[in-house]
N, C-alpha and C positions, 0 to 999 in steps of 0.2 A: 307368608305374611309376618311371621315372627322375625325372620331375618330382615325384612324390610323395615320394621319398626326399630329394630336395633340399629340398623344402618342410619336411619333418620335421626335417632337420638344421638348417635356418635357424631353425625355431621353438625348437629346443633351445638354440641359441646365444643367441637373444633372451631365453629364459627365464633362462639363466645370467646374462646381462648385467643383467636386471631385478632379480635377486636380489642383485647386488653393490652395495656402498655404500661411501662414504668414512666410515670410523669415526674419530672424533676422540677421542683420549685426552688428558686434562688432565695437566699436570705442575706441581704446586704445591710449589715449593721456595724456600728462603731465598736468592734471588739477591743480596739485600742483607742485611746484618745480621751476627750473630756467627759464622755458619758459611758465609759467602759463598764462601770459598775451596774448600769441598767441593762446592758445588752444580753447577758445570759438568760434572764427571766423572760425577755422578749423572744429570744430564740426558742426557748422551751415552750412558750405559749403557742407559737406558730407550729412547732413540730407536734404538739399535742393534738392540734386540729388535723394535721396530716395523718397521724397515726389512727385517729378516730375514723377518718374516711377510709383509709386503707383497710382497716380491720373489718369495716362493714361489707366490703366486697361489692358495693353497689354503685361505684362510680365507673361509668363508661365500660360496661362489660367486664367489671372486675379489675379494673386498672388499679395499680398501687401508686403511692405517692412517696417520694423521698426528697430530702432537703439537700441542698448544696450551699454551703456558707461562704461568705466572702467578707473581708474587713473593709468597710468604707472609711474607717478612721474618724468618721463624723465631721471632720473639718477640712480634710484635704480633697479638693474636688478632683484633682488629677488621679489620686489613688483610688477614689471611689469610681471614677470613670473606667479605670483599668480593671477594677474588680468586676464591674458589670459587663464589660466587654468579654472578660474571661468566662463569666457565668453563661453568657449567651452563646459565644462562639465555640468555646471548648467543652462546656458542660451540657449544652443543649437544653437549657431550662425552658419551661413553657409559661412561666410567670415569675414575678419577683416581689418578695416581701421587702419593702425598703423604698428609699433610703431611710436613714435615721434622723439626720439633721437636715435643715432646709437647704443650705447652700449646696451641699454635695448631692442632695436629691434633685435639685434643679439642674445641676451639671449632668448627672446621670441620665435624666429624662431628655434633656435637649441634645446631648452629645451621642447618646447610645440608644436608649429605649425607642425614641421616635423613629430613628433610622432603621431599626430592626423590627418595628411593630410589636414591641414587647409591653405587656401589661405590667404596671407597677401599682402596688397598693401599699402606701406608707402607713405604719402605725403611729408615727411620731413627728413627721415633718409638718410644722405648723405655721410657717411664714404666710402672711396674707398674699404675698406675690404668687403663690401657687394656686390661688383661687382663679385667676384670670389667665394663667399661662396657656399658651397654645400647646395642647397635648395630644391632638388627634384622637381624643376619646380613650387614651391609654392609661391615664393617671387617676387614681382615687386615693383617698386617705380616710382612715377610721378615727383620726384625731381631729378635733375642730381647729379652725383657723385662729391665729393669735389676735385677729380683729375682735373675735368674741372673747378671748381670754383677757384682752386689755380692758374690756368693759366689766367683766366679772371681777378682776383684780381691783379696779377703781371702786366698785361697790363694796367689796370686802373691806378695803381700807377705810372708806367713808363710814361704814357701819361700826367701826371701832373708834370713831371720833378722832381720827387722825386727819389733820387738815393740810399738812405740808410734808413733802417727802423729797429726798434726793434720789436720783435714779442713775445706776451704772449698768451698762449693757455690754455683752461680748460683741466685739466688732465684726459682725457678719450679718447675713440676711435675717436670721432668726432674731438675734439680739436687737437690731435696729427696728425691725418690723414690730416686735412686741412692745419695745420701749415707746415707740412713737404712738402705737395704738392706745397704750395705757395712758400716756401723757395727755392725749386728746380727750379721752373720756374723763379723766380725773379733773382736768381744768374746766371742762364743760360743765361739770357738776359742782364747781366752786372751789376745788382744791388748788393747791399751789405746788408746782414742781420747781424746786429751787435750782436744780441743775439736771441735765440729761446728757451724760457723757459716756463715751466708749472706753472700754479697757481691752487690752490684748491678752490672749491666753499664752501660757507658757513662760511667764515671768517668775523670777524667784522673789522679787520684791515689788509690792504694790503700795509702798508708802507715799509716793507722789500722787497716785490716783486717790488714795484715801485722804490725803491732805487737802486736795481740791474739793472733794465731797464734803469734808468736815467744814471747810471754809464757807461753803454754800449753805450748810445747815439743813435742818428738817427734823420732824418728829420721828422719822424712820428712814431707813435706807432700803430702797427696792433694788434687789440684785438680780438682774436679768442675765444670768450666766450659766455656766456649767459646773455641776457639783464636783466633778473630778478635775477641775482646772481652775481658771482665773476667778470664777465666782467664789469658791472657797478661799482663794488667796485674798480677795477683797475683804471677806468676812473676818478672816484671821487678823488682817491688818487693822480693821476697824475696831475689833475687840481689844487688841493689844494696846492700841493708842487711846482707847476710850472715846473714839469719835462718834460711835453709835451703839445703842444698846438693843434696839428693836430693828429687826430685819423682815422684809417681805420677800417671799420666795415663790416665783412662778415655776412652771413645770420642769425646766432644765435643772432646777436646784432641789426639787423635792425627791429625796431618796434616802435610803438607809445610811449612805455615806455622811449625811449631815449629822445624824446621831453619833456616828463613830468619830467624826472630826471635832465636834463641838460640845456634845452632851448638854449639860445644864447651862452652859455659857449662853445659849440662845433661847432659854426659857422666855416665853412671852412673844416670841417671834411667830410668824404665821405665813400662810400662803395658800396656793391652790394648784391643782393639776387635773387634767381630764380624767374622769372616772365616773361611772354610773353607780347608782344604788339599786337595790331590788333583787329579785330572784335570780336574774341572770348573773349578776356579779357574785352573789353568794354561792351559786352553783359552781361558777368558775373557780373560786377560791378553794372550794372543797375538792374539786377535780385536781387542781394544781398541787394541793397538799398530798393527795394520794399518789401523784406522780413524782413527788419528792422535790418540789421547788415552791418558792413563795410567789404566788400569783398576785399578791398585792403590790408588787413592784410597778413603778411607773411604766405605762404603755405595754405591759405584759398582756393584759386582756385585749388591748387593741391589736396586738400581733396575732393572737388567736383568731380574732374576728377577721383580720385581713386575709389569713390563709383560708378560713372557712368560706368567706365570700367568693374568693377566687375559685375554689373547688366546686361550690354550688353553682356558680356561673357556668363552669364547664359542663356540669350535668344538665343545666337548663338549655344550653346551646347544643348539647350532644357532641361536643368537640373540645379537645384540649388546645386547639389552635387559637393563640391570642387574638388574631384578626377576626375570629368568629365569636369567641365567648366574651370579648370586651363589651359587646352590646347587651349582655345579659346580667352584668354586675348590678346595675340599678334595679333590674327586675326582681332579683332575689333579695336585695337589701331592703326594699320597701314593700308595703302592702299594695294591693290586697293579697291575702294568702294566710296560711296557718303560721302563727308565730313559732319561731324556733329558738330555743335556748341552748347554751353550751351543753354538750353531752347528747344532743338530739340531732346530730348530723346524719346519722343513719335514717332516722325518721324523715328528715328533710329530703334525703335522696330517694326514699321510697315514694314520697309524694310527687317529687319532680318526675321520677321515672314512670309514674302512673298518669302523668299529664296534668298534675295539679300545680298550684302556686304556693310559694312560701314567702313569709315575711321574716327575714332573719333579724332577730333582736340581739342575740349573742350576749357576750360578757359586758358590753358597754352601751347597751340600749341603742343599737345601730339605727340611724335614720339619716340616710344620705340625701343631701339637698344640693341644688344648683349644679355645679360641675362635678358632682361626685365626692363631696366631703361631708364629714360628720356635722350635724347640727350642734352637738356639743352639750355635755353635762360635766360639771366640775365638782370635785370634792374640796371642801375647805379644811385646811389642816392647821394645827398649831403645835408648839413644842411646850410640853409640861414635864417637869422632872427629867429632862434630857431625852424624852421620847416623843416621837411623832404620833399625834393622835388626830383622828378624823372628827370634826365637830359639826359637819353639815354638808349639804349638797346644794348646788345652784345651777 
């Protein structure tokens, strides 16, 4: 009998080990390009969730999770597509965190992910075009659509008694989508948009663009651009020429690079980017600090949440196969179920493995609506004494 019990225990252990696997998740972000300063903290956020799950030993019979990274460049659709092709075909990923920017995300989804049945959860692609895109149930995002951000930005500006603005936007899906959404909301509420014009990234001189914006006038300049590219070029040109003193910055511009590039020159300027307040965010910031990085960076918390949702969906579905677990993402993202904060992924896995339900709240107060995108909370920021400070949430 003793030998029989030992044999049975050994067989159980072998069965558990056989069920375990090394699950690879791809991270496709713009490690070079116009938002490269944001990418490291986003990668670290996603990888922190992966480590948390691996360390728990509770995912799919003790499976471990590793990341495989690729550079989407953020703006080169061909490069992003090639990156995702490599991650799927050569690396054998079971899910992808990304893309980072809207245009390359659309290209990766339509050209590669759909054909290969690969789940994508983007922490930062915000174009309204992604709301209605045909995605075969494979695409989700933890950042809200720019249709919502346009409304919030219009409110933020109006609350500061600014009635007229000039708008410049980076010439791509993200820029045009957000600029148009903002202009519609601002004018509907009685504001005046003096000009709504595109700028190209990668130029050494933006004097012509700044001249046209100055000629149109306005109490402030809305810069729908990239902080590591043309957006900062426009701001520099406007400051040097005295064209504008007050700037409004949406998510693609809100980062530490603004402090480094301009300091006190942009005091009084303001803006917004997706971020939640509350216990989840504070817990995430503390966890990130302990891990050695700054979790307050734009979209870092959203990246943690993207990886966490993907892994909890695998647990819920009992499979790492994207064709299977894609249908469980919404189940773990929303109620009913026990609320799960950052640092509680082991707890979530215990509940799921026991047949229970979870409501993943995470670092950014996750609530997925419609076709699997964040309902959205934004933090309002302003520059004082050369520093970015949070002044409220909307």
